[in-house]
Each structure stands twice: as C-alpha cells, then as structure tokens.
N, C-alpha and C positions, 0 to 999 in steps of 0.2 A: 728456790734452793740451788745454789751454785757450788759444785764440788770441783776442787783443783786436783787433777790426777797427774802425778809425775811418772812418766813412762821411761823405764831404764833400759829397755831392750825393744827392738822393733817387733819381735814376736810375742811381746807381753802386754797387749792392750787390756783395758778393763773387763772385756768379755762379760761373764755372768754377773759380776759385780756392777758393771755399768747398766745391765738390764734391770737389776734390782733397784738401782737408784732411779732409772728412768720410770719404773713402775710406780714410784712414789712421787712422780712429778718433778724430779730433779734434772739438772743439766750438768754434764761433765765437761770441763775445760781441760784438754790434754796438752801438757807441755813435755817436750822431749829434750831434757838438758844435755844429754850426751850427743845430740845432733845440733846443738847450738842455740836451742831455745833459752831465753833468759828467764830465770825464776823470779817471781815477785819477792820483794824484800820484806813484805808484811802479809799478814793474813786478811787485810781489810776487805778485799773484794770477794772473799769466799766464806762459805759456811762450814766447809769440811775439807779435809785433806786425805787423799788416797795416794799411797806410795807403792808402786808395783815392783815386780821382780826384775832381775837381771843376772847376767852371767858373771859379773865381776864380784869380788869380795868386798864386803863393807869395811873390812880392816885393811884394805890395800891402799897405802898412801899415794899411789899413782893417780887415784881418783879423788883425792881430797879437794881439788879445785871445784869439783861438783858436790861432793858429799858434805863438805863443811857448810856451804850455804844451805844445803838441803836439811841437815840436822838442826841448823839454827832456825830454819823455817818451821820445822816440827816443834821445836821448843816454843816458838812464837804462837803457833796454833794452840798448844797445850796451855800456855799462860792465859790465853783468852778463853779457855774452856770450850774450844771448838773441836769437835770429834776428829780423830785421826784413825785411819785404817791402813796398816802396813802389811804387805803380803810378801813372803819369802825375803828377798833382799830388803824390801820395805820394812819387815819386822826386825831384821838385824840392824838396820839403820835407826829404827825407833829405839831399840835397846841401847845402841851406841849413843844416841842423843841424851840419854839419861844415865849414863855411867855403866852400862852393861858391857862386858868384854865379848867381842866377836872373835871366834877362833875356828880352826879347822875341825870338822867332824871327823869321826873315825873312818868314814867311807862316803862315797856318793850315794845318797838316798834318792831313788828314782822309781817312779811307777805308783801304782795304787797301794797305799800303805794303811793298815788298820790302826786307828787311834782310839783314844778314849777320853771322855770328859772327866775332869777332876770334880771333887765336891763343889769347889768354887765355880767351875764351869757350869755345872748343872743348876746352880743358883743364879747364874748371870743372865740378865735379860736378853743379851745378844744371842745366847745359845739355848734359850728356854724351849724353842720349838724343834730342836734337832735331836736325832737319836744319840744315845749315850756312847755308842761305839761306831762312829762313822769311819768309812774307808775313803780316803781322799788322795788326790794326786800330789806327788812330791817331785822335786828336782832341785837338790841343793847339796853342796859339799861343805858348807860352813854351818856352825850353830853358835849359840851365844849363852851368856849367863844373864839371868833376870836382873834388871835394874832394881835398886833398892825400892821397896814399897810395892812392887809389882805382884799381881796374883797370877799363878799358873792356872790356866783354864782347860788346857788340853795337853795330853802327853802321848808318847809312843814308846814302844819297847826299845828300839835302837837309838832314837833321838828323843830324850825326855822333854825338851821344851818345844812345844808345838803351837801353843797359843797363850797369850797373856794379856792382861789389862793393867794399865797404869793411868788412873784418873779417867779422863775422857778418851784415852788412846788405847787402841787394840792392835796387837800384832799376831799374825798367823804365819807360821813357817810353811805350812802346806799352801799349794796353789789351788785354793778352792774356787778361784775365778775361772779356771780352765774348763772349756766345754769339750764335748766328745770330738768335734771336728778339729780342734787344736792339737790334741794329743799326737795324732799321726804326723802333723807338721813339725811339732817339737822334736819328735824322734828323728825326723829327717834332717832338720837344721842341726840337731845336737849329736848326729851320728859319730863324728870324730871325738866329741867330748866323752860319749859313752864308751867308745873304743879305747880311749886313753886310760880309763879306769878299770874296764872289765875285759879288755883284750879279746880273745877268741870267743868269750862268752857273750859279748855285746849283742851279736845278731839274734841269739836265742832270747836274750832278755827283752829286746825290742819286740820280738814276736809274741812273747808272753804278755807284755803290756798291751799290745794291740788286741790280743785275744780277751783281755779282761775288761775292755771298754764296755761291751754289752752288759756285763754283770754289775758294774759300779758306776757308770756315767750318769744314769738317771737319778740314783740316790745322791750322788755328788751334786747334781743340778739342784735337787730339792734342798740340800744343805746350803748351797750358795744363795738360793732364793730367800731362804729363811734368815740367814745371817746378814746378807746385804740389805734386805728389806728392813730388818730390825735396826741396822746401823743407820740407814737413811732416816728412819723415823726418829732416831736420837738427834740426828742433825736438825731435822725439822723442829723438834722440841726445843733444842738450844736456841735456834733461830727465833722461835716464837717468844721464848723467855727473854732474850736480848731485846726484842722489839718492845716488850712490855716495860722493861727496865728503862728504855730510852724514849718511851712514848711521851709526848708533850700534850697536855690537855689544852684544847682551844675551844672554849664554850662547851657545847655538848658533844664535841668530837674529840677523838684522840688521834693525833697525827704521829705516825711511826717514822722516826728519823732513820 
C-alpha cells in the first residue's frame, strides 16, 4: 500500500496519520510541491492520497500554479475511487476541487477545540471508534462551504464545518495528525501569526494552549490512531478490490496486474 502525501508546509508532516498508515503496513511517499517537488500527473502509482496543512489560503490565486495541479490530482484520485484524506488546508483544497467555496473564517481558530460528531459522523465507518465529542487541535483562519453531495461528519460551535465525506474522500478541518511534541514547535514557528491576530493576548493564549496539552493530547492521539487506521484499511480494501477486478486467471492461478 503506497500513499502519496502532499506536504504544504515544512512544519506539517504526516505525524500521527503517518504512524496510523505504517501500522497497517503502508508506506508514505512525501512530496513538497512548494519546495519544488513535481507532483505526479496521475494516480497510477498510488493507492491513496493524503493532503496536509499549510499557512497559505486555498483561495489565494498566488498559489494557483501549485493548487490547480493539486486539485486536478484530487479529482483524478476520486474518479478512480481511490481514498483521499485532506487535513486543514487539504480539506479546503478538497472542497475547492469539487465546487465548495473557500472563504475567511470570522477569526483565527487555534488550540484545542471541542467538536462533536453529527448523526452522519456517528454512522460513518471512519469515525465509528471515536468519542462523540472529541477535543482536537486547530490552527486555521479560513473555512469553506461543503461541496454538493458532501456529508457533514463533525462540527464545532465557532466553525461549523469540521469534517466531511464526499464519496471516497474525507476532509478534516482540524489538525488531528498533530502530536504533543509538535504543538510547542507550532506555537514557536507561528508566534508572529498569533500576534498579528490576538495582539497582546497572544502570549497568554500560547501559554494556555501549552497547559492544555496534558489534558487533551492523549485523547487526540487515540482519535488519530482510530481515524488514520480506519482510513488506511479503506485504502487496503479498495486496493484489494481493484486487484480482483484486474486479476487474470491463468490455469489454476490468478495473477494480479
């Protein structure tokens, strides 16, 4: 099982999601298109697609030279019924790929935020093993409208669209891939960003978030393990189904192409 991961920011690798994929025997090929890595033009070499977060806006035309090929690749994976997982910026790009409008949220949503599963979320196989009201890490200033046909799986008080499913594609606004070691690094890297939004309150906010790590990080890790593991299992199931569809019987053996 080979997963293509598109990393949009140096501080946003797959982390806990990568661990969940590896636990199911998968390998992750990481490409960094903003650092010059060329994206594949088709899905052919990969069984699933992971699109990670970044500091830029999915609606910013300055990044279209990268985002347009990325959204085309998302549509290519979806057309082949290969699973997609978009996180934060990745979820916004996924929505954009299928007609959802990306727009500024009312504020920067940052830190551990209480969320809740919708009825569709509680029934979805990806979220079947998680608690109904998880508290997960966020860092975003954009939000988006759901694409036509998408199901809302998870919501929040301040930002209603937190997770959705569209066919074999899932988008999560929250950074459920982040581990406890990464949160302090993100706060350090994003100090100026936090300051630009919250001014003199920014240091106190950073301290509050750091203090919350012992309360929420382990539960967030369990959420990530459950969701990334379930997603990896879907990738394996789709891969196995494609193998059966393309199997060629030769005598008493079936050779998978």
